[in-house]
N, C-alpha and C positions, 0 to 999 in steps of 0.2 A: 667466150669468156667462161671461166669457172666461177659460179656464183653460189655462195652459201646463204640460205635464208634461215634466220633463227626466229622462233616463235614459241610462246608458252604452250599453245594448243595447236593441234593439227588433226586431220582426219583420223578416226571417225567422229571426233567432236564436231558439232555444227554450230557455228555462230558467225557474226559478220567478219571478224578478223580471219577466221579459218577460210571462209568463202573467198575473201580477198587474196589470201596466200595461195590457195588452190588454183585460182584463176591466173595469178602471176606465174606460178610454177609451170602451168600448162602452156601459157603463151611464150614464156622464155624458152621452153623446150621446142616449141614450134619454130622459133627463130634460130635454132641450132645451138643454143648455149648448153653447157654442162651444169646442171643445177642439182644441188642437194639440200635437204631440209634437216635442221637440228631443232628438236622440240623435247618436251618433257613426256616421260612415260606415265601412265596411270598407275604404275606399280613401282616398287623399290628397285626392280631389276632393269638394267639398260639393255637395249636390243637395237639392231640395225636391220631394216627391211626395205628392200627395193629403193635405195637411195634416201631413205628417211631414217635418221638416227634418233631414237627415243632414249633420253637419259633418265635413269631412275630418280624418283622424287617422292616427297611426302605431301599428304594433303594438309592444307591449312584453312579449312572451311570457316574457322572462327573469324578470320580476317576478311575473306570474301568467298561466297559459295562457289565451290569447284576449284578454288585456287590451289596451286601446288608449288613446292620449292625443292630445288636440288641442293644438296649439301656440299658439293665440291666441284671445282673446275678441273681437277686432276682425274682423268678418266681415259681408259684405253680407246674408247670410241672417239673422244675428242682428239686424241693423238692421231688416230687414223684419218680424221678430217684434215688435220694439219699436214699430214704426209701427202694428202691429195692436193694441197696448195691452191686454195681458191684465190681469185684475183680481187674479189670484193665481198664484203658481208653486207647483207641487207637485213637488218634487225627489225622485228615487228612488235617487240614488247620491251618493257623497261625493267624486268625483274631477273629471274635466274638465267634465262637464255641470253639476256643482254650481257650479264657478267661473263658468260661463256664466250660470247661474241667478242667482247673486249679482250679477254685472255688470248683468244686465237689471233685477233688483229695485232696485238702487241708482239706476239711471238713471230708472226709472219711479215710484219710491217706492211699491212694492207689497210685500206680505209673501211669505215663503217658508214653505210647509208642507212638512215633510220626512217621508218614511217610511224608517225604519231597518230595512233588510232583512238585513244581514249582520253576524254576530258575528266581527269580524276577529281576535280572539284565538284563534279556532279555526283560523285560516289562517296562523299564524306560521311554519309550515314552508316557506312560499313566500318569506318576506322576512327571516327572522331565524334565525341558528343557535342562539339561546338562547330558550327558550319564555318565561322570566320577562321578559326584555328585550322580546320581541315583544309580550307582553301589556301591558306598560307603554306601549310605543309606540302600540299600538292604542287604549288609553284616552286618551292625550294627543291623538292625531289626531282621535278621535271628538269629544271635548269641544271642540277648536278649530274643528271644522266646524259642529257643531250650535249654537254660540253665535250664529251668523249667521242662525238661523231664528226664526220667530215661535212655532212649536210643532212637536212631533214626534209622528208616529203610530207606534206599535209594535204588532206583532200579538199579543203575549202578555205576561203578567206577568213571565215569565222575562226578557224584553228590557227591560221597565220597570225591574226591579230592577238589571239590569246597568248601565244608563245612570245610574241614581241612584248606583250605586257608583262610577262614573267621575266623579261630581260635575257631571253635566249639570243645568243649572238651568232649562232650557226646560220649558214645560208639556208633559206627556206624556199622550197619549191612547191607551188600549189598545183597538184595533179589529181583531179577527181578519179577515184577508183572506178574501174570499168566493170561492166556486166558481161558475163560469159553468155552471149546471145545463143550459142549452140546448146547450152545446157539448161538455161533458165527461161528460154523463150521458145516454146513449141506450141503451134496452133492446135487446139484441142477440138475435136469434132463435137457437135451438139449432142449426139447420142451418148458420147462418153461423159459429157458434163452432166446429163440427166441421170446416168447411172451413179455417178459420184454424189450428186445431190441426194438421191434416194438412199444411198449407203450411209451418208452422214446424218440424214434426217432433216434436211431443209425443206420446209413446206413449199409446195409447188408455186404459189403466187408471190412468195416473199422476195423482196429485194435483199441483197446480201452485202453487208459491210464486212470487209475482211481486214484482219490485223495479223501480220506475220513477224515473228521475232522471238527473242528470248524473253521469258516472263520474269522480269525483275522489277523491283520497286521504282528504279529510276526511269522506267519506260512510261510511267504515269497512265497506265491503262484504266485506272479508276475513274479518270475524268471522262473517258469515252463511255464507260458504263453509267456514270451519273447522267450524262447527256441522254443516253438511250432510255434511261428510266423515266425521263420527263418528256421525251419526244412524242408528239401527238400521233405520228404515223404508226399504225399498228403492225403492218405487214413487212416487218424488217427483222432479219436475222443477223446477229453479229457472229462471225466465224473467227475464232482465235486459234491461229496455227502456230505451234511452238510449245516449248516447255521451259521450266526454270524454277528457281527457288521460291518465286512469289505465287506460283500456281494455286496452292492450297488456299492462300489468303484470298485470291481473286475469285475462286470458286465459292467460297463462303460469302464474299461480298455480293456476288451475283444472286445468291439465294436471299440475302438480306434485302436486296433491292427489288425482289420479286421478278427477276429476269430469267429464271431458269428455263422458261419456254422460248426465250429469245436469243440465248447465248449458247454456243456450242464450242467446247474445247476439243480440238482434234489431237493434241499432243504433237510430238515431233514428226516431221515429214521428211522423207529423203529428198535431197536436192533435185534429183531427176523427176520427182513427182510434183515439184512446186508449181510448175506452169499450170497444171490442171487445177490446183487449188486457187491460185491467183485468178484464173479465168472463171471461177465460180462467182467471183466478186463483181458487184456493180460499182463499188467505190472502195478504195483502200483507205483505212483510217489510222491515224497515229496522233498521240498527244505528247510524245516524248520531246524533251528539250536537251537530252543528254547525248545527241548524236554528233559525231564529227562530220559525217556525211549522210549516212543512212542508206545502205545498199538495198534494203527492202523497198524503199521508195522507188529507186531506179528500176528494180526488178518488176514492181507492180506496173509502172509506167510502160516498161518495155513489153509487157503482156497486154497493153491497151487498157489498163485499169486506172481511171482518174484517181488522183491522190488528194485526200482531205486531211490536212495535217496542221498541228499547232504551229503558229508562225515562229520561225527560227532563222537566224542569220545563215545557217548552213544550207537553207533552201532558196536563198536569193538566186534568181535566174534559173533555178531548177524547176520550181513549181510556180506557175503563173496563173493567177486567178482567172477562171473562165476559159483558159486556153488548154491546159493539161491537168488542172486540178484547182485547189483552193486552199488558202491558208487562213486559219481562224485564231482569234485571241479571246473569244467569248462564246457562250452558248448561242447567242443570237447570230453570230457570224458562222458558227458551225451549221446551224439550221439553214441559213441562206446559202451557204456553200453546197450543202447536201442537195437542196432543191435544185440549184443551178446545174450541178453535175448530173443528176438523174434526168432532168428535163432535156439536157443537151448531150447525153452520153455518147451517142455515135460519133458526133463531130469531135468531142473532146478526147475520146478513146483513140481516134486516128492521129490526132496531134500528139498525144502522149507517146504512142509507139514510134512515130517517125522521129521525134526529137531525140529519144534515147538511142535509137539505131544509128543516127547521124553523129551524135556527140559523145556517147558514153560506152562504146564497145571496149571489151578488154584488150582487143588487138591494138586499138589506137592508144590505150593506156600504157601498154608494155613498151611501145616504141619510145614514148617519152621517158619512161623509167630507164630503159637501156641507155639513152643519151646521158642521163644523170649519172649512171654507173661510170661511163667512160670519162666524163668530166671529173668525177670524184677521184678516180684512179690517177688521172693526169695531175690534178691539183695536189694530191697527197705525195706523189713522186717529186713534184716541185718543192714542196716543203721539206721533204727528206734531204734533197740536194742542198738546200739552204743551211741545213743543220750540220752538214759534213764539214770537218775542219779544213780551212784553206791551207794550201801548200805554199 
């Protein structure tokens, strides 16, 4: 098949959606499909490079940090993609590149399969002063976009229920995003770990809590920091891997809580280096409730790091208390979970790794997506025939 993937962001940007798209691209190529990417450029100028088309765009940071918008769907690069004649479009975002996907799909009479990555009602603080209004806006916006698709892929039942509550009528496929085990899971030698600990400045005898991801308000890292500030255990370091618009606030918050000796910000880390950082951790921690799935949870588990996370429907059947991690709803549950995971770390670490390798590989994920593409193409062609005038 010829498959066009559209996404607002792509490499070299690093975030959960980009990671998902990069994995999908690679696995589709491995199956022999012809895949191209359509995304936004970080500049006004459009360019095509090695099968990736970057469309010129403007920054709109006032709406959301790092957001960009393209001003037209009439572009010689889009024309070139249409001349290539893809069989299906797999859109990964609801904004500029979705409008491009819709334009191409209409011209070529092909279906759009869409993956819904972001729960916008958790991001209302960026665009609405009133959370109730923001939630209603997010619901209307989502429904208006998804009605233009043949079907929608969602990573969890949490997202399926959300979209059904919005009144989305498209066929919904629950397919958890897979982890690229070859890239994100590499066993690191103990000597390499010690060198990395020394370079970062982690005290020798400290246990390491690790958080990986974009530093944004909706990730709720403040809760982990507050818990750490009252935790009685002294020999703990919190390693925060990643960067984002909320970093300066978090650094100030760490100082105010008197945690400067316990918290280390590493900044952005290259994907191929992430395994080493994960494996420095004794426990992965997150207090986010804004995840549709949370690839970093799966990456941590795949590296044998138990996950201690705020309870969320997206983690149902993914993180099981005392088996591969722990879910908490309060400080007391956080402490109980941390003690349990540290005391039984070897057993839980083995469970964590085996479960992800068995159930969440990117190779298994892409085979399910491939089947959805074929069904979408067939269904779309059936609808097209029904619309033809009878003789």
